[in-house]
N, C-alpha and C positions, 0 to 999 in steps of 0.2 A: 404515429401511434397516439393512443389516448393519453392526454396529459396526466401527470401524477401530482399529488399534493406535495408542496415543497416540504423539505425536512428529510429525516433519515428514512431510507427505504428498506423493507424487509420482504422476505417471501416472494409472493407473486409479483409485487412491484419491483423488487430487485431483479427478478428474472426478466421482466419486461424491459427494464432499463438496459440490461446486458444485450437482449435480443435487438433492441433499437440501435445500439452502438454497432453491432455486427452488420445489420442490414443497411445502415447508412454509411458504413465504412469509416468509422472513427473510433477512437479509444479515449479512455479517461485516465488522467494521472492519478496514481495511488501514492499519496505523500505521507511519509512517516513523520509523526509528531512526538514531542517529548514533554510538552507543557502547554499552558494556555496561550503563551506567546506564539508558538509555532502553529497551534491549532487555530487560533483566531486569524492568523495570517492566511492560512489556507482557505478558511471560509470567506474572508475578505476578497482574496484573489478570485475565487470561484464566482462570487457575486459580481465582481467587476467584469469578469469575462463572460458572465451569463452561461457558465458551463457547469454541468454536474461534476462531482468529484468524489474520489475515494480517500477516506482518511483512515490511516492504519497505525498500529502501535506494535513495535517489537517488544520482546520481554524487557529489555533495558529501558526502552522508552516508557513503558507502562510503570516500571518501578520508579523511574525518575519523576513521573507525573505525581506519584504519591509522596515523593520526597526521598532522596537518597539517605536521609537520616532516619527513616522509618525503621523501627527496631527489628522487624522481621522481613527480610527481602522477598521471601516467597509470598507472604501476605500482601506486601506492597505491590507486587506485580499484578495481583488480582484487583486490589482496591484502586490502584492507579488507572487500570484499564476501565473499570466501572465508572470511576469519576470522569474520565475523558468521554465515555459514552453518554453519560447524563449531561455533561456540559454541551456536547455537540447537539444532542436532542433538543436541549433548551433553546439554542441559538440558531440552528440550521435553517429552520423554516423562515426566519426573519431575513435571511439573505436571498430568499426567492429561488433557491436551487435545491436539487436532490443530492443527498449525501449517502454514500455507502460506508458503513463502519466495519472495519476489518482488523484482524490481528495478523502479524507477519511471522515468518519462520519460527516454528516450534518443533525442535527435534525430540527424540524420545525422553531425554532428561527434563524437558519442559512440558511434558504431557500433563503434569499436575497443574500447571498454570492454565492450560486449556480446560481441564476438568473443572477447575474452580470457576472459570468464566461461563462454561456451559451451565453449571449449576445456578449461577447468578441469573442467567437468561431464563432458565426453567422457572425460577421463582418469579421473575418479572412477567413471564407469560401467564402464570397463574394469577398474578395480581392485576396486570394491566392488559393482557391479551396479545402482547408482542414481546419478542426478545430484545436484548440490549444491543446485540451485534447482528449485522447482516450476514457475516461469514467469518470463519476462522481458517488459518492455514496450518497444515501439518507438513513439515519438511523432514521426511524420513528417507531422503534420497541417497544417503550413504549406506543404507541397509539393502539387502537383497530385495528385488522387486516384489516377490511374493509376500515377504514379511511386511514391506511398506504398504502394499495394497490391502492386506488383511487387516492391519490396524486402521487404515483409512476407512475401510468398510464398517468396522465397529463404531467408529466415531460418527460417520455420516448417518448410520442407522439411528443413533441417539439424537443427533442434531436435527435431523429431518422432522422429528416429532415437534420441535419448536420452530419449524419453518426457517432454519438457518442453512446456509450453503457451506460447502467445504472446498478449500483450495488445496490441491496436492502438488508435490514436486516430484517429477521424474527426470532423472539425469541430475547432474550437479551444477549449480551456479558457482562459478569461481569466486574467490575472495571470501569475505565473511560479513555477516550482518548481526551485530551485537552477540558475537560468540558463536553464531550458527552459520555454517558454511563449509568451505573447503579451500585448501591451498592449491587445488587443481586449476591454476590460471595460465598454464602453457596452452597456447592456441592449438597445438597439435594433440592435446590430451583427449582421448576418446570419451572420458568421463563427462566432458562438457557438452556432449551431443546425445540427446535422447533417441532411443530406438523407437520407430513408429509401432513396432509390435508390442512394446511395453505400454504405449498409449492405448492401443487397442485392448490390451488386457485390462487396463483401468476402466475403459468404457464398458467392457463386458461385465465387470464386477460391480460397478457403481451406478450405472445409468438407471437401473430399476429401483434404486433406493431413494435417491433424492438428487437435488441439484449440486453439481460440483464443477469446478474449473481446474485447469491443468497448467501448471508452470512447467512447460517442457523446455529443456535446455537446448539451445542452439548456438552455444558458444558464449553465453552471457557471463559477465563477470561483474561483481559489485564494485563500485567505485569508478574512478576515472583513470585511465591508463594511457601511456604513450601510443600513438598510432602504430598499428601492427601487432600490438600485444593482445588485442582481442579480435578474433575472426568469427564474425557472425555468419550463420548459415540458415537463413529463414526458410529455405526449401525443406528443412526438416519438419517445420510446422505444416507446410503444404502436403508433404508425403503422409504425415500422421492423419490429417483430415481426410485425405483421399482413401487411405486404408480403412478407416472407420466407415466412411460413406459407402464404399464398395461392399464391405463385409455385411453391413446392416441395412443397405438400401435406404440411406437417410437423404435428407436434403444437403445442399452444399454447406461445408464448414459446420459440421454437427458439434464440434468441440468448442467450448468456451475457453480460450487460451489467454495466458498471462505472460507478460514480458518482464522478467526480473533483470536487475542490473541495467536499467534504462539510462542512468546518468551518463552524459557524454556520448550517447549513441549517434551514429550518422543518420541524417534525416531519411535517406533512401532506404536504410534498413528498417526504420520505424514504419515507413509507408508500406513496405513489402510485408512486414509482420502483420499489420492491420488487415491487409488484403486476405491473409490466411486465417483470420478469425481471432486475432488478438483484440480484446476489448479493454485491457487494463495494462498500464505500464508503470512499474514502480520507479519512483524518483525520491532519493534521499540525499545522496552525496552532494548534488548540485544545490539543493535547498539549504543544506547545512552550511555550505560555503557562502551562499548568498546572505544568510543571516549573519555569519561571522564577518563577512566583508563589510556589511553595513555598519556593524558595531565598531569594527576596527577603524573604518574611515572616520567615524564620529570621534573616537578616542584620539586619533591623530590630529583632528581639527581642534580639539579642546584638551590638550594634554594636562594643563595646569589643574583642571577640575578633578582629575583623578589622582592628584598628588597633594592638593591642599584645599581646605575648606574656605580659605581666603586667598585671593589672588595676590601673590607677593608684590607684583608690580603696581597694583591699583588699590589693594586693601579691600576690594569688593568681594562679597560672598559668591561662591561658585555653586551654590546649592542647586539652582535651576539647571545647571549643566550636568551635574553628577546624579541628579534624580533618575532612578532606574527607568522611569517612564519615558525619559528623553532618549537614552541610548538603546533601550530595548525596542523602542518604536522604530529606530533606524534598521534594526535587524528584521523586524516584521516587514518593513517596506521593501527590503531586499528580497525577501521570500515572495511577496506579492508581485514584484516586477519579474522575477525569474519564472514564476508560474504562468505569467501571461505568455511567455515563449512556449512553455510546455503545452498549454491549451491550443495554441496555434499549430505547433508541430503535430499534435495528435488529432487535429481537426475538430475539437470539441467546442471551441469558442463560439458563443452565440447559439448553441444547440441544446440548451437545457430543456428537459421535458417537464419541468415543474410548471404547474398551473399558475 
């Protein structure tokens, strides 16, 4: 495909990026961030791997980005996400890769957050000619399908005017992500498996409005669970693609699909999902652990520095050891290392389309 300018991609460039992932049979990790430490680590990791990447914020991550002490939590969720978007836009091009900016799971009680972000992008389009975000996600999967899709239609109609994409969820992803999700984590629970007819209904309603992607559940669960507690059925994705293709006489894999709950997944399931049109796999639990593990190992190595400003055994200052830049960097390095595995697993390493 034609190379794209390095930096954050929107509109046609985003759609081209997605199409390239599907045609070349690889996917991009979508990594949740909560502050500049995790965001910078993702950019560093993508630059090191020469892979494009998706950076996303949940409502809690966006609020944390603005500061948990911010007096108004609802305002903090909007301002934190805007701050993250501007931070990413400023730095991304210098890493020589393309970045998709996205927000994660927003149920009905969080629609005000999405409304605020869309309004911010509309103002940014008016001032600068492009939105702040590539896409937003609505997770109305616990509602009746008709109600879910009707709301998604209304939001996509508005977002398309600013050349933004919409991610929708059909079926339920087990576990939860910052308060949004479900306790349906029994592998035999039918709620964890999307019906292809529902995916077809989404295509029928949304395809003529603007670009959208589908998080179709095929047994996904947020987090890492013991073997046997998660039973993935990627064939659901295959059947959904086939139904849309047959009904509308489209090319192969007409749907742009998303894999939620990707942390801890078996490599064979990842490969199969990619074959069926998955271009994006969410990863959060594994990168959180990688950050925490790096910091924890540092603290274990230098325990005195976190207990006293002068080492009792030597009398020497411990400032250089407890300096936040020292131990936070170890967390960042943990994320960078873990994401190299993700880029390899998804097949995106060395395949950035950035010019």
